[in-house]
C-alpha positions, -999 to 999 in steps of 0.1 A, spaced: -880 -444 -813 -846 -426 -810 -819 -446 -794 -805 -414 -779 -828 -388 -765 -829 -363 -737 -846 -386 -712 -821 -414 -717 -792 -391 -714 -804 -377 -681 -810 -412 -668 -775 -421 -678 -762 -392 -658 -781 -404 -628 -764 -437 -630 -730 -420 -632 -735 -400 -601 -723 -427 -577 -690 -428 -596 -685 -390 -597 -654 -389 -575 -637 -418 -593 -645 -402 -627 -632 -368 -616 -600 -384 -602 -594 -403 -634 -600 -372 -656 -576 -351 -634 -549 -378 -637 -553 -379 -675 -552 -341 -677 -519 -342 -659 -505 -370 -681 -516 -354 -714 -508 -318 -707 -484 -317 -677 -504 -289 -661 -496 -275 -627 -526 -260 -610 -542 -254 -575 -578 -254 -586 -594 -271 -616 -628 -259 -628 -648 -272 -657 -678 -258 -675 -708 -280 -680 -729 -254 -696 -751 -271 -722 -778 -245 -729 -778 -216 -752 -803 -195 -771 -801 -180 -805 -818 -147 -812 -836 -126 -787 -861 -152 -774 -881 -124 -759 -911 -146 -751 -891 -174 -735 -887 -169 -697 -857 -193 -696 -838 -170 -719 -840 -139 -697 -807 -123 -687 -793 -132 -653 
């Protein structure tokens, strides 16, 4: 049995959800401390899926 697998990671994310605002605030503060950025809007990319090749027979890999 793997100690880390997809199901366990998703369950961990579910447990983090109640702490989302506190985590975001902490990360924004650290970003300011580390990089002294001045911004009005902060966006982050949580994209975690990609496909290699054409994947023509995979409906999840369709454009759009």
